[in-house]
Phi, psi and omega in degrees: 000125180290138183283128181248052179246162186240155177298134181277131184297152182286337193281347187249164173299127189284312184305312177295327179288325177295317180296323183291322178294319177303305182307311173310318186291330181283315183299316184283357181084006176293329175229131178248176178306131180091352177286146179267131173288159172299159176300163180306315180297329179284323178297316181299313182296321181287337177261352179071038180235176173279157177293340172298319177296319180295318184296326180293317182294314181296324179294318181292323177294329175294314176305316178292348179089008184273319177244156176236143172253128172247120187303126179084358188233337177120201184242131179234156180283129181299150180288192185306336182299336185267007184290323177297316177297317179303315183300314183295319182289315180294326175304321182290319178302312182298330179276358174105006176280129177291128182298317184292345179269349182304299182291312181305312176303315178300318175297316183295316177301316183292320180302308181300317182298311180298318177304310183292323179295327182296334180264331193252339188298140176275163177303323179294318181294319182292324177296322178296316179301322178296324177292322181294322181291327176302314176298322178295320178299318175301319175299323181293313183301321179273004181052044176255100188292322180297312179303316175307311183293321173299310177301322182295322172299314181296320179300313183284326175293329175293322177296315177301320174296318182291338180295335183062040180226087185303325180289317170296324175303315178298318177296321179293324183292320176300310181299323179298324178296321179290313189289337174297322175303313186294314178305309183307309179298321184290332184280335189297125178068020185226052184304315188292315181290325185284328179292317179293325178298325184290320175304313180292319181294320176305314179296319183292318180293324174300322177294319179298319174297321180301314179294333179289317179298326182278354180057045185247095180301322183286324171294329175298320176295315179293319183293329182280330173296316183298318180302316178287331176298318177295318178297315177300321178295319181294308182296318178303312180295340183292324193245024175273000000 
């Protein structure tokens, strides 16, 4: 198949433009679910970028559920299960949001919110988060992924409110809506992996609650980074 990619202009972020071109190729029908993409070196040559830029773009699209990497076999467009995710992510791109910044931005926002909440949260707010965490634990015990997700959203929104930063809280609210699409797609047909993720995620959220009780912003920063590492591991495994 002839490559129909264009050289990336030097003035803009290369990785994000590589991702956008891959999305364009999927939207236009050049690549359908299950199709294999050209090797990284061919994509890099076609777009005039480094293989590192291609690798960065592919990694972001994997986390979003659009691409799958098969060890020793290459990178493929994810099957029908990722369509809901693709539509949500591409809508953000069309609105001017950099795809590669979606996950990076969400992590940085949540780190800042948790640090601020560790300083500003009231005892009553922390107690309410504890009650939400109890509901989350119940969802984990029953292996009810949807109950877990609802409680997870409420937990993170409670942190955002306790941080006393309305602007970041609004950004967090918008990003949570997008990431819930990704979580739901990642869970489909992966009951065993999702159950294991629930156990690990619950432990991480308990640690987040602990650092809030300790009023420890430095520990809060570390706890949120650990949380995102766990989420990335689960989502990455969903689309391989």
